[in-house]
C-alpha positions as CSV (number, residue, x, y, z in Angstrom):
1,M,-0.5,0.1,0.1
2,G,1.0,3.0,-0.5
3,P,3.3,4.7,-3.6
4,F,7.3,4.3,-3.8
5,P,9.3,6.2,-5.7
6,I,10.8,4.3,-9.5
7,S,13.3,4.6,-11.7
8,T,12.6,6.3,-15.5
9,R,14.3,2.5,-15.9
10,D,11.5,1.0,-14.0
11,A,8.8,2.9,-15.7
12,V,9.9,1.7,-19.1
13,R,10.1,-1.6,-18.3
14,L,6.2,-1.0,-16.6
15,R,5.4,0.1,-19.5
16,E,6.7,-2.2,-21.5
17,G,5.0,-4.9,-19.3
18,L,1.7,-3.7,-19.8
19,E,2.2,-3.3,-23.8
20,A,2.8,-7.2,-23.5
21,L,0.0,-7.8,-21.2
22,S,-1.9,-6.0,-23.7
23,V,-0.9,-8.6,-26.6
24,G,-1.4,-11.9,-24.3
25,D,-4.2,-10.6,-22.0
26,P,-6.0,-7.4,-22.8
27,A,-8.7,-7.7,-20.7
28,R,-6.3,-7.8,-17.8
29,A,-4.1,-5.6,-19.0
30,A,-7.1,-3.2,-19.6
31,R,-7.9,-4.2,-15.7
32,V,-4.3,-2.7,-14.9
33,Y,-4.5,0.4,-17.0
34,G,-8.1,1.1,-15.6
35,R,-6.2,0.6,-12.1
36,A,-3.9,2.7,-12.8
37,R,-5.5,5.2,-14.3
38,Q,-8.1,5.8,-11.6
39,S,-4.9,6.0,-9.0
40,V,-3.6,9.0,-11.2
41,E,-7.3,10.5,-11.0
42,R,-7.5,10.2,-6.9
43,I,-3.5,11.4,-6.9
44,L,-4.7,14.1,-8.2
45,R,-7.8,15.1,-6.6
46,E,-6.1,14.9,-3.0
47,Y,-2.6,16.6,-4.3
48,P,-2.9,18.9,-7.7
49,D,-0.4,20.8,-7.5
50,D,2.5,17.9,-7.8
51,P,1.2,14.9,-7.3
52,V,4.1,12.3,-7.5
53,L,6.9,14.6,-5.4
54,T,3.7,15.0,-2.7
55,V,3.9,11.6,-2.1
56,L,6.7,10.8,-2.3
57,E,8.1,13.7,0.0
58,V,5.1,14.0,2.4
59,E,4.9,11.4,5.6
60,D,1.5,9.3,4.8
61,A,0.6,11.0,1.4
62,G,-1.3,8.5,-0.1
63,K,-0.6,5.9,2.1
64,D,-4.0,3.9,1.1
65,E,-3.2,4.1,-2.6
66,P,-2.6,0.7,-3.7
67,C,-0.4,-0.3,-6.2
68,P,-2.4,-0.4,-9.7
69,A,-0.3,-3.6,-11.2
70,L,-1.8,-5.7,-8.4
71,D,-4.7,-8.1,-8.5
72,P,-6.7,-6.7,-5.5
73,G,-8.4,-10.0,-5.7
74,T,-5.5,-12.1,-5.7
75,G,-2.6,-9.3,-4.5
76,A,0.0,-11.1,-7.1
77,C,1.6,-8.5,-9.6
78,D,0.1,-8.1,-12.9
79,L,3.1,-7.0,-14.0
80,Y,5.9,-9.0,-11.9
81,A,8.3,-10.0,-14.6
82,H,8.4,-5.9,-15.7
83,R,8.1,-5.0,-11.7
84,P,10.8,-2.2,-10.1
85,V,13.8,-2.4,-8.5
86,T,11.8,-1.8,-5.1
87,C,9.6,-4.7,-5.7
88,R,12.3,-6.8,-7.1
89,T,14.3,-6.5,-3.7
90,F,11.8,-6.5,-1.2
91,G,10.4,-9.9,0.3
92,P,13.5,-11.9,-0.6
93,A,16.3,-12.4,1.8
94,V,18.9,-10.1,0.3
95,S,21.8,-8.7,1.8
96,C,23.9,-5.7,0.5
97,G,27.2,-5.4,1.1
98,G,26.9,-7.7,3.9
99,E,24.1,-6.2,5.6
100,A,20.8,-7.6,5.6
101,L,17.6,-5.8,3.8
102,A,14.0,-6.4,5.5
103,V,12.8,-10.1,4.7
104,C,9.1,-10.2,4.2
105,E,7.7,-12.2,6.9
106,L,4.8,-13.1,4.9
107,C,7.4,-15.0,2.4
108,Y,8.7,-17.0,5.1
109,Q,5.9,-18.1,7.4
110,G,7.6,-20.8,9.5
111,A,11.0,-20.7,8.8
112,T,13.4,-20.5,11.2
113,D,16.4,-17.7,11.4
114,E,18.7,-20.5,10.0
115,E,16.6,-21.5,7.2
116,I,15.5,-17.6,5.8
117,A,19.6,-17.4,6.3
118,A,20.3,-19.9,3.6
119,C,18.1,-18.7,0.8
120,R,19.9,-15.3,1.4
121,V,21.8,-13.9,-1.5
122,E,23.6,-10.9,-2.0
123,L,22.8,-8.0,-4.4
124,D,25.4,-6.2,-6.4
125,L,24.4,-3.2,-6.9
126,N,27.0,-2.6,-9.6
127,A,24.8,-5.0,-11.6
128,I,21.0,-2.5,-11.0
129,D,21.5,0.8,-12.5
130,E,18.4,2.0,-11.0
131,G,19.0,5.5,-11.8
132,E,17.1,8.2,-10.1
133,A,13.7,8.4,-8.4
134,E,12.0,9.9,-11.5
135,T,8.1,8.8,-10.6
136,I,5.5,6.8,-9.1
137,V,3.4,3.2,-10.9
138,A,0.1,4.6,-11.8
139,F,2.0,7.6,-13.2
140,A,4.1,5.5,-15.0
141,L,1.5,3.1,-16.4
142,V,-0.9,6.4,-17.6
143,K,1.6,8.8,-18.5
144,P,4.4,7.6,-20.8
């Protein structure tokens, strides 16, 4: 829940994913686009002056806004293969520079600390060109 910053490359990847989905499953793509459009409309109504900057910088701004890529019925990401770097690194047991990052407790229900540690992978930040945060998912999908 709540918008989060994504890079320009993330936005491009998401739009490519939506385009690919529209070829393979046009009805599902239309639902994703519809959720994104509705999200943009709600955010613009609430923060008309600078919506993206406001939701990214003001605490609790847009905090209840769901990610439009998530299917509300299943909770699954409809653009999973094209998800932003933030989504790719949240949840799994990941460490960066030897420090463990947040592990999603939903991913490891019933697992021991040792089992989680055995799944840990080291993230190579040099291999990821995340770029500067420019937008949020809804605006990336609606406004190219």
